[in-house]
C-alpha positions, 0 to 999 in steps of 0.5 A: 500500500502506497504512502497516504496522500495529504489529508483534505481540509474540512469544508466550511459549511455542510448545511444543505442549501434551500431546496430538497435533499435526497437521502439514498439508502433508507435503513436505520441511518437513512431514516434518521437523517431524513427525520433530522433534516425534516425537523430542521425545515428541509424538504426530504426525498427518500430513495432506496434500491429496494423501495418497497422493503425500505418503506416497510422498514419504517417510513416516517410521517414527517418525511415528504409523503412517506414515499420511497423512490427507486434508486436503481432507476437511473432516469428517476434518480437523475431527475431527483438529484438534478433538482436537489440542493444536496444528496446524503447517501447512507453509510452503506451505499457504496462509492460505485453507486449511481448516486455519486456519479449523478451528483458529480455530473450535476454538481450537487454536493454529497454530504455525510451524516457525521458532517450534518451532526457536527454542523448541528451540534457543538458538544464534544465527542469521542470517536473510535474506528478500527478493523476490530474492537471498535464496538467494545472500545466504544461501549467501554468508553461510554460506560467509563464516562457515565460512571465518572458522572459525565453523561454520554451516549454511544452512537454511529455504527450502533442502533442510534445514528449520531443525528438522532443522538444529538437530540438527547440531553447528554454532555457528550457522545462516543461515536463508533465510526466505521469506514463507511461513515467516515468515507464522505466525512469532511467536517467531522472533528472529534475532540478525541479520536482513536484508530485501533488497528488496520487489516483488510476488510470490506473490500467488497465495498471499498475498491482496495485496502488503500481506500479503506485505510484512507476512509478510516484516516478521516477520523483525524483529518479535521482535528485541530491542535486542541484535539487528541489522536489516540494511536496504537503504539508501533503499529506499522499499518496505522502509523503512516496515516498518523504522520500528518495529523495536527492534533496531540498524540496519545499512544496505547499498547497493542495486543502485540506490544502490551508492555511497549513504552506507550502512554497507556501500557502494561507494566508487570501486569498493571495497566498504567496511564501516563505513569498512574496505576489504573488496574491490575490485568489479573482483575479483569474478567477478560484478559486475552491480548486483544482484550487488554489492548481494548482496555488500554485504548478505552482508558486512553480515550476516556481519560482524555474525555475527562473520566476519572482513573477510579471510574475507568478501573471500576468499569474495567473490573466489571466488564465481561465483554459484549455478545458474539465476541468470544462469549462463552456459549455452553459446555457439552461433555467437557467441550467448551463452546465459544460464540465469536460470530462478530469475527467477520474478517480473517484478521478477527478470526486470527486474533481470536484463535491465538488465544486457544490451543488445539481448538475446533474452528467453525468458519465460513459464510459470505466472503467480503472480497478478502483473502481467506488464506490469512486463516493459515496463521491459526493452523497451529491453534486448531485441531479441526475445522468445520466449514460453513456457508458460501465460502466453505470451499475456500475455507477447506482449501485454506486448511488443506495446504501442506503448511497446515499439517494434518487438520481434520476438515468437515463441511456442514450445511447448517449451523446445527450440523456444524455444531454437531460435527465440531462436538464429534471432532473435539475431545473433553477439555478442548474448545469449539470456536465459531469465528467465521472470518466472513460476513453472515449474509448468506444464511443470516441477516446479521452476525447477531442472528448467526451467533444466536443460532449457534447458541441455540444449536449448542443448547439443543445438542446438549439436550439431545445428548442428555435425552439420548437422541444425539441425532435429533431423534432421527433413526 
């Protein structure tokens, strides 16, 4: 990946001019943007590639007539955009979508949800991006601030869009900033902005890794000297993108260098921030290397946002992780099952499996244009692999390489079959880990739904074994 280009300065004004605003992509954020624009007196026109489905998801009465136009109709979309004052694509609308081409051709400005929120509200906010761990760090930071008496709400790549969150009576916001959300951002300037890590992801949306990284780098682009950039110490992937930042830099320990001389690090098993003791790693419920790095990153962000050391330590002692992130899912005959459905890229699976030895891995799903060959890195940590979903063949090919040695390989056509196959392959005191390395959208609507099905399948297998019908009663 070539060196990053100079970062673009923030534009002076992102407020839509008089005239209709076209919002494209009517999911959670799209509807939130439409409602926020309408509440501020703008005429809003809604469009979506699946207009009927989008309308059923929740057209709001204050958005024009509630009609959702078909954004796959080039003539219709051209007419809508040519008469508009601005276009706001939802975060999930990819850069190759016709919306961008038509807006460029007609000279209509393309705005982002993050920029609109920044224009409408001046309260301080923290933002977190990264390939892995950003939800965990966002939630930890939000809780640390609230425990410190600083009212905060998490927003962004969550159930709450930032344009919705700014209507709440809180002191500050903690924004989970995905590459999709940052891609068009120009004015968004967090008081504290953390970039946790970088690995290939979402290459079905971004044209290449450079574009993905450049989108994430926008989290620092509009910051000034009074703001803070939280940077992973010694991370050679992120560091080149931090070279031109204007904000003050604070570093935190990474999973690979927990005791490196960063501002927030571990010293003989103690989390230390700027020389002050925070908490012993042994007191934390989750202590795998990536857990400790997430704790360090959240600590760095929360303290810069005004949290107290005592509240940070208290939250870390009580935090037992989030659903579908290496969460314990059950035990059958001494075999432990873990739900890591949130691992939707190979990099996340590699990070998770490095904390195990001789495990059975359930992997596969819909590949996001990524190199599943990265999974070879965990071959020494796995005893067997159960491949699932559209990418099952690629997963099997990966672990069939001579470098992987003798690993038992099975393909499963459903989650219950995968759980049963993994249980057969595992031995007492071994672990089974669902860490797919792929998106869920071949079989499921979300990684959460996939994880819940895995948990149910574990419970159902346990019950069948207890009742003496391990094959679901089939003879």
